[in-house]
DRENKOLSE-170276 format. One record per residue (C-alpha): residue in three letters; x, y, z. Coordinates in steps of 0.2 Angstrom, whole numbers, plus 2048, in hexadecimal, padded with zeros to 3 digits. Layout:
<nodes>
ALAXYZ;...
</nodes>
This chain:
<nodes>
MET6F050D8E9;LYS70050F8F2;MET6FF4FE8F8;ILE6FC4F68E7;THR70B5008E0;LEU7164FA8EE;LEU7114E88EB;SER7144E98D9;LEU7254F18DB;SER7294E48E8;LEU7264D68DC;LEU7304DE8CF;PHE73F4E18DA;SER73E4D28E5;GLN74B4C98DA;LEU7584D78DB;SER75E4D28EC;PHE7714D48EF;ALA77E4D08FC;LYS7814D790D;ILE7894E7913;THR79B4E391A;LYS7A84EC924;THR7BA4EB920;LYS7C84F5928;ASP7BB501930;LEU7B350591F;TYR7A24FE919;TYR79E4F6908;ILE78F4EE8FF;THR7944DE8F6;THR78A4DB8E6;ASN78D4D08D7;LYS7974DF8D1;GLY7A34DE8E0;GLU7A64E98EF;ILE79F4FB8EE;PRO7A35078FC;LEU79550F906;ILE79D520902;SER79152B90D;VAL79352091C;ASN7A651E91A;THR7A7531919;MET79C534928;ILE7A7528932;GLN7B753192D;GLU7AF541932;LYS7A9539942;SER79753F93F;ILE78F52E942;SER79052194F;LYS787511955;ILE789508944;SER77F4F8942;LEU77E4EC934;PHE7704DF931;GLY7774D0928;SER7714CE916;ALA7624DB918;ASN76B4EA910;LEU7684F491F;ILE7734FF929;SER76F509939;PHE779517940;ALA77752794B;THR77B538946;LYS781545952;ASP777545962;GLY76A53A95A;ALA76352995C;PRO76851B94F;LYS75D51B940;LEU75B50D933;TYR760510920;SER75F505911;VAL76D503905;ASP76C5018F2;GLU7784F78E7;LYS7825078E3;GLY78650A8F6;PHE77A5188F9;THR770519909;TYR75E51E90A;ALA753523919;ILE74451691A;GLU737521923;PRO72D51D92D;PHE73750D930;SER747515934;THR744515947;TYR73E503947;THR7474F494F;VAL74D4E6944;LYS7474D694C;SER74F4C9941;VAL7574C7930;GLY7564B8925;GLU7634B191A;ASP7594B790B;GLY75B4C9911;LYS7494CA917;PHE7474D2928;GLN73A4D5935;PHE7374E4940;LYS7324E3953;GLU7254F0950;VAL71C4E7941;PRO71B4D5946;GLY7164C8939;ARG71D4D292A;LYS72D4CF921;TYR7364DD917;THR7444DE90A;VAL74F4EB902;ASP7524E98F0;ALA7614EE8E5;LYS75A5008E3;GLY7585038F6;PHE7455018F5;PHE73D4FA905;PHE72F4ED903;TYR7254E090C;
</nodes>
């Protein structure tokens, strides 16, 4: 049942993809058709020096960062600039990202995933 729900939602939201996460003057933004929106929580954590090892993944709407004394984890980003933990995938390694925003994990070969405008994570 969970799989059917995810597949249904995937089809519904698959057309809601948006532009990539960008960095300008040490601040992070998500660019949508509405313009640039700051990643407020990420930018605040940077100013407070509570995160490090920040990585972006092209047009995949994913960001990775490490909190104090932790390993980097993967987060999805919605069109409003909010970040979401994507358990159990947060510790996976992004293998590749296509121009269409679909990405693959090293740990799950053969499947492509996407993050929609609501921050949901689908394959």
